[in-house]
Structure formats: C-alpha cells, structure tokens
N, C-alpha and C positions, 0 to 999 in steps of 0.2 A: 650897070646894065646898059645905060645909054652909050657908054664908050665902046663896049663889046658888041652890043646889038643882040636882040633876042634870038635871032636865027643862029648866030655863032654859038651862043650859050646852049641852045637846044641841040645843035650838032655835037658839041663837046659832051654834053650829058648823054646823048645817044651812043657816042663812041665809048664813054665810060661804062655804060650799061652793058653794051656788047662785050667788052673786055671782062666785066664782072661775071657775066654769064659763062664765059669761057673758063675763067680761073676757078669759079665755084663748081661748075659742072665737072671739072677735072678731079674734084674731090669726092665725087659720087661713089665710085667703086671702092676706093680704099678707106674712106672715112664715113660712109653712110650719109653723105649730105644730099638732101632732097631740095632742089630749087623749085620754088613755086612761082607762078605767074606766066605772063605771055612773052613771046619772043620779042615783041616790039611794043612796049607799054607806052601809055600816054605820059607817065611820070617815071623818073629814073629811081625806082625802088626795087631792091633785091630782098626777097623774103625766102627764108629757108629753115629747115629743121635738120638735125643730125640724129640718126638712130641711136637710142640709148642715152642721150644727153638732153636734159631739159633745157629749153631756150633760156630760162633765167640763169641756170648754171653756166651755160656757154657765154652769155652776155657778161656775166661777172668775171669769167676767166679771160675773156677778150679785153675787158677793162683793165685787168692786171697787166696786159701786154700793150696798153696804150691805145686800144681800139674802141671807139665809141659806137655802139649799136643799141638798138632798142629790142626788148623782148616783151612779148605779151600777145594779146588778141587784137590790138591795133584797131579797135572799134569795128572788127569784122567777125564777130562771134558767129553769126549764122553761116557765113562762108566757111569758117574754120570747122564748125560742127559738120557741115556737109563733107568736108575733106577728112573728117575723123581726127581733127587736131583741136587742141585747146589753146595753143600759142605757137608763135614762130619767132625767129630772130629776123630783124629788119635792118637793112643798111639803106640809108637815104643818101643818094648822091646829089651833088650840086656842082655848079660851075667852077668852084674852087678846088674840087677834088682832083686827084691825079691817078694815073695808071700805077705808079709806084705804091700808092696807098692801097689800091686793090690787091696788088701782089703781096703787100705786107699783111693785109687781111687774110689772104689764103694761107700764108705761112703761120700766122697766129692761130687760125682755126686748127691747123694740123697739130701745133704744139698743145693747144688747149684740149683738143679731143684726146690726144695721147695721155695727157696728164690726168684728165677726168676719168678715162677708162682704166687707168692703173690704180685708182683708189680702191 
C-alpha cells in the first residue's frame, strides 16, 4: 500500500468497479442480471441477483468455474427486505484484481446461468 499509494489504489478500484458495472449490466437483458448499488460507491463491491437463480446456487456454480464470490444477506437484511430480496451475490474488488478477471466473471455467469436454467 505504501509503495502504490492509497490514491493510486482507489483510482484502480474505481476503474475496476466501472468496468464491472459495464460488463454485468450487459448481462441484464439476456441473463436477467439485476445489478444493485450506486453508480459511484465508497467501496468497490458489486452486488447482483439473477432472475430464477438463487444466489447460493449461482455462487456454487461460479466456484466450479474458479470464481470466488459471496452469497447471502451480507448483514444487510433490512435493506434486502426493502428491495424484496433475501440474498444477493457479491463481488468484492481490490487493488490486486484485474479487468480480465471481471471479463472472466461475466463469461462464467453466462455459463453458470445457462447450466442452471437447463436443469
């Protein structure tokens, strides 16, 4: 952190977040992905749901593709209840993540949703 500097890390994380919003938003129409959150968050976290797929099932399917995400209520039960949800999938970005990893996430979501929908 001292070598990179906090400003550089924050800039990289904001860049990753913006790219993540773009690639996940592109899955909205064809895959029923609903991205939650603000356009410019204080922390680089992407939370989403996919129509017809439980967050736990999607997280397990992504794990099989080598993608680590969290599924659950993330200590935000009142907010999720307000949104009519019980859980989401959450991707936490950090300074060591890359654009390629977000692109891989999007591809893995497509594969996972197709596989889960065909059951």
